[in-house]
C-alpha positions as CSV (number, residue, x, y, z in Angstrom):
1,M,7.6,4.3,0.1
2,I,11.1,4.3,-0.1
3,V,12.4,6.5,-3.2
4,S,15.8,6.0,-3.2
5,R,17.4,3.4,-5.4
6,V,18.4,1.4,-2.5
7,P,16.5,0.7,0.9
8,L,18.2,3.3,3.0
9,P,16.1,3.5,5.8
10,A,17.2,1.9,8.6
11,S,13.5,0.8,9.3
12,A,13.3,-1.4,5.6
13,W,16.2,-3.1,7.4
14,R,15.5,-3.8,11.0
15,P,13.3,-6.8,10.6
16,L,16.1,-8.6,9.2
17,L,19.0,-7.8,11.8
18,V,18.0,-10.3,14.3
19,P,17.1,-13.0,12.0
20,I,20.2,-12.7,10.0
21,L,22.7,-12.4,13.4
22,V,20.6,-15.6,14.9
23,L,21.3,-17.7,11.4
24,L,25.8,-16.4,11.4
25,A,25.5,-17.3,15.1
26,W,24.2,-20.7,14.2
27,D,26.2,-21.3,11.3
28,V,29.1,-20.3,13.4
29,G,28.3,-22.7,16.3
30,V,27.8,-25.7,13.6
31,T,30.9,-25.1,12.1
32,V,32.8,-24.9,15.4
33,V,31.0,-28.7,16.3
34,F,32.4,-30.2,13.1
35,K,35.7,-28.7,13.7
36,L,35.9,-30.2,17.4
37,G,34.8,-33.1,15.7
38,W,32.0,-33.4,18.3
39,I,29.7,-34.7,14.5
40,D,31.4,-36.4,11.7
41,Y,29.8,-35.0,8.8
42,T,31.1,-38.1,6.3
43,G,28.1,-39.4,6.6
44,I,25.9,-36.5,6.1
45,T,24.6,-36.0,2.8
46,I,22.2,-33.5,1.9
47,Q,20.9,-33.1,-1.9
48,Y,20.8,-28.8,-0.6
49,T,20.3,-27.8,-3.9
50,L,17.2,-29.3,-4.7
51,Y,15.8,-28.1,-1.8
52,G,17.1,-24.9,-2.4
53,T,15.5,-24.9,-5.5
54,A,11.6,-25.5,-4.8
55,I,12.0,-23.6,-1.7
56,A,13.0,-20.9,-3.9
57,L,10.1,-21.6,-6.5
58,F,8.0,-21.3,-3.3
59,L,9.3,-18.0,-2.3
60,G,8.7,-17.1,-5.6
61,F,5.2,-17.5,-5.7
62,M,5.1,-15.8,-2.6
63,V,6.9,-12.3,-3.3
64,N,4.6,-12.4,-6.5
65,A,1.6,-12.8,-4.6
66,A,2.6,-10.2,-2.3
67,Y,3.7,-7.9,-5.4
68,A,0.5,-8.3,-7.4
69,R,-1.4,-7.0,-4.3
70,W,1.0,-4.2,-4.4
71,W,0.6,-3.3,-7.4
72,E,-3.6,-3.5,-7.7
73,A,-3.4,-1.0,-4.6
74,R,-1.0,1.4,-6.7
75,T,-3.1,1.3,-10.0
76,L,-6.3,2.0,-7.6
77,W,-4.8,4.9,-6.2
78,G,-4.0,5.7,-10.0
79,T,-7.7,5.2,-11.0
80,V,-8.8,8.0,-7.9
81,V,-6.4,10.0,-9.1
82,N,-7.4,10.9,-12.5
83,H,-10.9,10.7,-11.8
84,S,-10.9,13.0,-9.1
85,R,-9.6,15.4,-11.8
86,N,-12.5,14.2,-13.9
87,L,-15.0,14.9,-11.2
88,A,-13.4,18.2,-10.7
89,R,-13.0,19.3,-14.4
90,E,-17.1,18.5,-14.7
91,A,-18.0,19.9,-11.8
92,V,-16.5,23.4,-13.2
93,T,-17.4,23.1,-16.7
94,L,-20.8,21.0,-17.1
95,L,-22.5,23.0,-14.2
96,D,-24.0,26.1,-15.0
97,E,-24.0,28.7,-12.8
98,T,-25.6,31.1,-14.5
99,A,-29.0,29.1,-14.5
100,P,-32.1,31.3,-13.3
101,D,-31.7,29.0,-10.1
102,A,-28.8,28.4,-10.0
103,R,-26.3,28.7,-6.4
104,P,-23.2,30.0,-6.8
105,G,-20.3,27.7,-5.4
106,L,-22.5,24.7,-5.7
107,G,-19.4,23.2,-8.3
108,A,-16.2,24.5,-6.1
109,E,-18.1,22.5,-3.2
110,M,-18.4,19.5,-5.3
111,V,-14.5,19.6,-5.5
112,R,-13.7,20.1,-2.1
113,A,-16.2,17.6,-1.0
114,Q,-14.1,15.6,-3.5
115,V,-10.9,16.6,-1.3
116,A,-12.6,15.6,1.3
117,Y,-13.1,12.3,-0.1
118,V,-9.6,11.2,-0.9
119,H,-8.2,12.2,2.8
120,T,-11.3,9.8,4.4
121,L,-10.5,7.2,2.4
122,R,-6.3,7.5,3.1
123,T,-7.2,7.4,7.0
124,A,-9.9,4.5,6.4
125,L,-7.5,2.3,4.6
126,R,-4.8,2.7,7.3
127,K,-7.8,2.1,10.1
128,Q,-6.9,5.5,11.4
129,D,-9.5,8.5,12.6
130,P,-10.4,10.4,10.2
131,P,-8.8,13.5,9.0
132,A,-8.6,17.0,9.8
133,E,-9.6,17.5,6.0
134,L,-13.5,16.2,6.8
135,E,-14.3,19.7,8.8
136,V,-12.3,21.9,6.5
137,Y,-13.8,21.0,3.2
138,L,-17.3,19.7,3.6
139,S,-20.1,21.4,4.7
140,E,-21.2,21.0,8.4
141,D,-24.8,19.1,7.0
142,G,-22.5,16.9,5.7
143,L,-20.1,16.6,8.1
144,R,-22.5,15.8,10.7
145,R,-23.9,13.0,8.3
146,V,-20.6,11.3,7.5
147,R,-19.6,11.6,11.2
148,T,-22.5,9.3,11.7
149,A,-21.8,6.6,8.9
150,T,-20.3,3.4,9.5
151,N,-18.4,3.4,6.1
152,K,-17.1,7.1,6.0
153,P,-15.2,7.3,2.6
154,T,-19.1,6.3,1.0
155,A,-20.6,8.5,3.1
156,V,-18.4,11.5,1.8
157,L,-18.7,10.5,-1.8
158,T,-22.6,10.2,-1.1
159,E,-22.2,14.2,-0.2
160,V,-20.9,14.9,-3.5
161,G,-23.9,12.7,-4.7
162,R,-26.3,15.2,-2.7
163,L,-24.7,18.4,-4.2
164,L,-25.2,16.9,-8.1
165,T,-28.5,15.8,-7.4
166,E,-29.3,19.6,-6.4
167,A,-27.2,21.0,-9.5
168,R,-29.5,19.2,-11.3
169,R,-32.6,19.9,-9.4
170,R,-31.7,23.9,-9.6
171,G,-31.2,23.0,-13.4
172,M,-27.4,23.8,-13.4
173,V,-26.5,20.8,-15.3
174,D,-28.5,18.5,-18.1
175,E,-29.7,15.2,-17.4
176,I,-26.6,13.6,-20.2
177,A,-23.9,15.8,-17.8
178,R,-25.5,14.3,-15.2
179,V,-24.9,10.7,-16.4
180,Q,-21.5,11.7,-16.9
181,I,-20.8,12.6,-13.5
182,E,-22.5,10.0,-12.1
183,Q,-20.5,7.7,-14.1
184,T,-17.4,9.1,-12.6
185,L,-18.5,8.9,-8.8
186,S,-19.4,4.9,-9.9
187,I,-15.6,4.4,-10.9
188,L,-14.6,6.5,-7.7
189,T,-16.6,3.8,-5.7
190,D,-15.3,0.6,-7.5
191,A,-11.9,1.7,-7.1
192,Q,-12.7,2.0,-3.3
193,G,-14.2,-1.5,-3.7
194,G,-11.5,-2.9,-4.5
195,M,-9.0,-1.2,-2.1
196,E,-10.7,-2.1,0.3
197,R,-11.2,-5.6,-0.6
198,I,-7.0,-5.8,-0.4
199,N,-7.5,-4.6,3.1
200,N,-9.9,-6.7,4.4
201,T,-8.3,-9.7,2.7
202,P,-5.2,-10.9,4.1
203,L,-2.8,-12.9,1.8
204,P,-3.8,-17.0,2.3
205,V,-2.2,-18.3,5.6
206,Q,-0.2,-20.8,3.0
207,Y,1.6,-18.1,1.3
208,R,2.7,-16.5,4.7
209,F,3.4,-19.1,6.7
210,L,4.9,-22.3,4.9
211,P,7.5,-20.2,2.7
212,S,8.5,-18.5,5.7
213,F,9.2,-22.0,7.8
214,F,10.6,-23.9,5.1
215,A,12.8,-21.3,4.4
216,R,14.0,-21.3,8.2
217,V,14.6,-24.7,8.2
218,F,16.7,-24.5,5.0
219,C,18.6,-21.9,6.4
220,L,19.3,-24.6,9.3
221,I,20.2,-27.7,7.7
222,L,22.7,-26.0,5.1
223,P,25.8,-25.6,6.8
224,F,25.5,-29.3,7.5
225,A,25.6,-29.7,3.7
226,I,28.0,-27.3,2.7
227,Y,30.7,-27.4,5.5
228,K,33.2,-30.7,3.9
229,D,33.2,-28.1,1.0
230,L,33.6,-24.4,2.9
231,Q,35.2,-25.6,6.0
232,W,35.8,-22.3,8.3
233,W,34.1,-20.5,4.9
234,T,31.0,-22.0,6.0
235,P,29.2,-19.0,8.1
236,L,29.8,-17.0,5.0
237,G,28.9,-19.2,2.4
238,S,25.7,-20.7,4.9
239,G,25.0,-16.8,6.1
240,L,25.0,-15.2,2.5
241,V,22.4,-17.6,1.2
242,G,20.2,-17.9,4.2
243,A,20.2,-14.1,4.1
244,M,18.7,-14.3,0.6
245,F,16.1,-16.4,1.7
246,L,15.4,-14.5,4.7
247,L,15.4,-11.3,2.4
248,A,12.7,-13.2,-0.1
249,V,10.4,-14.0,2.8
250,Q,10.5,-10.3,4.2
251,I,9.9,-8.6,0.5
252,G,6.4,-10.6,0.7
253,R,5.7,-9.3,3.8
254,D,6.6,-6.0,3.3
255,L,4.3,-5.9,0.1
256,A,1.6,-8.0,1.0
257,D,-0.3,-5.2,3.7
258,P,-0.1,-1.9,1.0
259,F,-1.8,0.2,3.7
260,L,-0.1,-0.2,7.1
261,D,1.2,3.1,6.5
262,R,4.8,1.8,6.5
263,V,7.9,2.5,4.7
264,H,6.9,0.2,1.8
265,D,3.7,1.1,1.6
266,V,1.7,3.0,-1.0
267,P,2.4,6.6,-0.4
268,M,-1.3,7.3,0.5
269,T,-0.3,10.7,1.7
270,A,1.8,11.9,-0.9
271,I,-1.2,10.9,-3.6
272,C,-3.7,12.3,-1.5
273,R,-2.0,15.7,-0.8
274,N,-1.4,16.1,-5.1
275,I,-5.0,15.5,-5.8
276,E,-6.0,18.3,-3.4
277,I,-3.2,20.7,-4.6
278,D,-4.8,20.0,-8.3
279,L,-8.4,20.0,-7.4
280,L,-8.4,23.1,-5.5
281,E,-6.0,25.2,-8.0
282,M,-9.3,24.4,-10.8
283,I,-11.3,25.9,-8.5
284,G,-8.7,29.0,-7.7
285,H,-8.4,28.4,-4.5
286,D,-5.1,28.7,-2.9
287,A,-3.5,24.9,-2.3
288,P,-0.8,23.7,0.4
289,A,2.3,22.2,-0.9
290,A,3.3,19.2,-2.1
291,V,4.4,16.0,0.5
292,T,8.1,15.7,0.2
293,P,10.3,12.4,1.0
294,V,11.4,12.4,5.3
295,K,15.1,10.1,5.0
296,Q,14.2,8.7,1.9
297,V,10.6,7.8,2.5
298,L,7.4,8.8,0.6
299,W,4.7,8.6,2.7
């Protein structure tokens, strides 16, 4: 996620470089053709304002749909942040380690497993290999079960549930508190399901292809429509308008897939590190440093 007030990173503008250069070359070529008299513009009448308005509305639908996906993804990660803290607080305050059959450190083990969960969810959404945090924060038995699972985030969350069951069996938590922690785990599962839905369901092809196609067609016909009024200024006028249409298309593409580990995506690495810091401090463990922006990009 770009954290500067303007999209400074070159990677944010690079996808637009070639289309804009091609557009400017096209506009200059059309202007030169008209000036050489190869085409008589007196017979050309194009209602470009009407077409442009219609295409702008079409692009608006695309950008709004893409932003809704991005914002829902960020909101779901906010849910994971809040309820990870809830889970850690509940593990620290509701598990009684003075019970006769209590296992010391069980609550801390639940918190550490939750840290492993958020990092595993991050890499799963990005379609990357499981994170190193699995080996750091899970027990050997839990790690073995997670490695053989198809859905590794769900498997890690199941390990948290196993630890809760053990705490109930040892008398470390009463039934009311157990139900409360189970509700927290259910909310985390729901948030994970929402993110998997976004990740596995692309923006419909109509929203991805048609606005881009019609915007490019409009950019091609625009210099023919405005040459009579702008003459040699046609490349400037047509280029600016065309660049705005191409920019709108690119914004929709950038926001439509919020988990692809690009500069515009949800900063899951930073979010997971913040969760890790909060949870480890709750159990009195040393925490790593927070993730900071790199060249105005927070990953």
